[in-house]
C-alpha positions as CSV (number, residue, x, y, z in Angstrom):
1,A,-20.3,0.8,-0.8
2,G,-21.8,1.9,2.1
3,Y,-23.3,5.6,3.1
4,L,-21.4,8.6,2.1
5,T,-22.5,11.4,4.2
6,I,-22.5,14.9,3.0
7,K,-20.2,17.0,5.1
8,E,-20.7,20.3,3.5
9,V,-22.3,21.8,0.3
10,G,-20.9,24.8,-1.6
11,K,-20.4,26.5,-4.9
12,T,-17.7,26.1,-7.4
13,P,-16.1,29.1,-9.3
14,F,-18.1,27.9,-12.3
15,G,-21.5,28.2,-10.5
16,T,-22.1,24.4,-10.0
17,T,-22.7,22.7,-6.7
18,K,-19.9,20.9,-5.2
19,Y,-20.2,18.4,-2.1
20,R,-17.8,17.4,0.3
21,L,-18.4,13.8,1.3
22,Y,-17.0,11.6,4.4
23,L,-17.3,8.3,5.4
24,P,-18.8,8.2,8.8
25,N,-17.3,4.8,10.4
26,K,-14.9,2.2,9.9
27,E,-17.3,-0.2,8.6
28,I,-18.6,2.1,5.7
29,K,-14.8,3.0,5.2
30,M,-13.6,-0.7,4.8
31,A,-16.7,-1.3,2.4
32,F,-15.7,1.6,0.2
33,D,-12.1,0.4,0.2
34,D,-13.4,-2.9,-1.2
35,V,-15.1,-1.2,-4.1
36,I,-11.9,0.9,-4.9
37,I,-10.0,-2.4,-4.9
38,E,-12.6,-4.3,-6.9
39,Y,-12.4,-1.4,-9.5
40,L,-8.6,-1.3,-9.6
41,T,-8.0,-5.0,-9.7
42,G,-11.0,-6.6,-11.3
43,Q,-11.4,-9.1,-8.4
44,E,-13.3,-9.6,-5.2
45,P,-11.0,-8.6,-2.4
46,L,-12.3,-10.8,0.6
47,K,-10.0,-13.7,0.3
48,E,-6.9,-11.7,-0.3
49,K,-7.7,-9.4,2.5
50,E,-8.0,-12.3,4.8
51,N,-4.6,-13.9,3.7
52,L,-3.1,-10.5,4.1
53,Y,-4.0,-10.0,7.6
54,A,-3.2,-13.4,8.6
55,F,0.4,-13.0,6.9
56,M,1.1,-9.6,8.6
57,T,0.0,-10.5,11.9
58,A,2.3,-13.7,11.7
59,G,5.3,-11.7,10.1
60,D,5.1,-13.9,7.1
61,I,6.8,-11.6,4.5
62,E,6.9,-14.5,2.0
63,G,3.1,-14.8,2.2
64,F,2.6,-11.2,2.0
65,I,4.8,-10.9,-1.1
66,S,3.2,-14.1,-2.7
67,T,-0.5,-12.6,-2.3
68,F,0.7,-9.3,-3.9
69,K,2.2,-11.1,-7.0
70,R,-0.9,-13.0,-7.2
71,I,-2.9,-9.8,-7.2
72,F,-0.8,-7.8,-9.6
73,A,-0.7,-11.1,-12.1
74,S,-4.7,-10.7,-12.1
75,I,-4.8,-7.1,-13.1
76,P,-5.5,-6.8,-16.8
77,H,-2.7,-5.6,-19.0
78,N,-4.3,-2.8,-20.6
79,Y,-4.8,-1.3,-17.2
80,W,-0.9,-0.7,-17.2
81,T,-0.6,0.9,-20.7
82,Y,0.4,4.5,-19.3
83,I,1.1,3.8,-15.6
84,K,3.5,0.9,-15.5
85,S,6.6,3.0,-14.9
86,Y,5.1,4.7,-12.0
87,E,5.8,3.9,-8.5
88,G,2.7,5.5,-7.4
89,A,0.6,3.1,-9.4
90,Y,1.9,-0.1,-7.6
91,A,1.9,1.5,-4.3
92,S,-1.6,2.5,-4.7
93,I,-3.0,-0.8,-5.0
94,I,-1.0,-2.1,-2.0
95,Y,-2.2,1.0,0.1
96,A,-5.9,0.3,-1.0
97,Y,-5.6,-3.3,-0.2
98,L,-3.8,-2.4,3.3
99,Q,-6.4,0.3,4.0
100,A,-9.5,-2.1,3.3
101,L,-7.9,-4.3,6.1
102,G,-9.0,-1.4,8.7
103,I,-5.4,-1.2,10.1
104,E,-3.4,1.9,10.6
105,I,-1.2,3.0,7.8
106,I,0.6,6.2,6.9
107,G,1.5,6.7,3.3
108,E,4.4,9.1,2.7
109,D,5.4,8.9,6.4
110,V,7.8,11.8,7.1
111,T,11.2,11.1,8.9
112,N,14.2,13.4,9.4
113,K,15.8,11.8,6.5
114,G,13.1,11.5,4.1
115,R,9.5,9.8,3.6
116,I,8.8,6.2,4.1
117,D,6.7,5.2,1.2
118,L,4.2,3.1,3.6
119,T,4.2,2.5,7.2
120,V,1.8,-0.2,8.5
121,F,0.8,-0.9,12.2
122,I,-0.8,-4.4,12.6
123,E,-1.3,-5.8,16.2
124,D,2.4,-5.9,17.6
125,K,4.2,-5.3,14.3
126,I,5.4,-2.2,12.2
127,Y,6.2,-2.7,8.6
128,V,8.4,0.1,7.0
129,I,7.8,-0.4,3.4
130,E,9.8,1.2,0.5
131,F,8.6,0.7,-3.2
132,K,11.0,1.1,-6.4
133,V,10.2,0.6,-9.9
134,I,13.4,-1.0,-11.6
135,K,14.4,-1.0,-15.0
136,N,17.4,-3.7,-14.7
137,E,18.9,-6.1,-12.6
138,K,21.6,-3.6,-11.6
139,E,18.9,-1.7,-9.4
140,K,17.7,-4.8,-7.6
141,G,18.0,-4.3,-4.0
142,T,17.8,-0.4,-4.0
143,A,14.5,-0.2,-2.2
144,L,15.7,-2.0,1.1
145,K,19.2,-0.3,0.7
146,Q,17.3,3.2,1.1
147,I,15.4,2.0,4.0
148,K,18.6,1.1,5.9
149,E,21.0,4.2,4.8
150,K,18.2,6.7,5.9
151,K,17.3,4.7,8.8
152,Y,13.6,5.3,8.2
153,H,12.7,2.9,11.1
154,E,14.4,4.7,13.9
155,K,11.5,6.8,14.7
156,Y,9.7,3.4,15.9
157,V,12.4,1.8,17.5
158,D,11.1,2.6,21.0
159,E,7.6,1.3,20.2
160,R,8.6,-2.1,21.7
161,Q,7.1,-3.7,18.7
162,E,8.5,-5.9,16.0
163,I,9.7,-3.8,13.0
164,Y,10.1,-5.2,9.4
165,L,11.7,-3.4,6.9
166,V,10.4,-4.3,3.6
167,G,11.8,-3.4,0.0
168,M,9.4,-3.9,-2.8
169,E,10.7,-3.6,-6.3
170,F,8.7,-3.7,-9.8
171,G,9.3,-4.4,-13.3
172,E,7.8,-2.2,-15.8
173,E,7.6,-5.0,-18.6
174,E,6.6,-7.7,-15.8
175,R,4.2,-5.4,-14.1
176,N,4.8,-7.2,-11.1
177,I,6.9,-7.6,-8.2
178,V,10.4,-8.5,-9.6
179,N,12.4,-8.4,-6.2
180,F,11.6,-8.2,-2.6
181,E,14.1,-7.9,0.5
182,W,13.4,-7.6,4.1
183,E,14.9,-7.7,7.6
184,R,13.3,-7.8,11.0
185,V,15.0,-5.2,13.3
């Protein structure tokens, strides 16, 4: 994945050596992210990264979602055995892909009314993304509704950038995106 650099060496309470590692530059960090993506999804991430970057810079939410639907569809079913009902499992895959693009992202971005699951900054656009795992049709639409009700985007309004509110909902049995809604502010 690149060169991990030893930042600090110490001892654990058990008498073993512990190392604090860090990634010294953006290129190595991106390469390391690619290794994590390949491990989580079982696929080479370059093509999907190029697609995601192009879709996000163009504000093409449909393309963005379609890419992630394809990514989730390619993950082996046995990977989901214990984690299919956890929002964090889906969010982690999306986080890893976006982090591997080398763009600025904030997970659990704090506001005065709660936390944005993921905020993404790319060129002149800001994406405010909320994830939900839903169990039935009645729960559809709750992700975007939460963004709007809690006005998560307000902290970025004066940035003079395009702001996209994106609600992504996943189904436990489908193990994929089952609903998404978005608005441009």
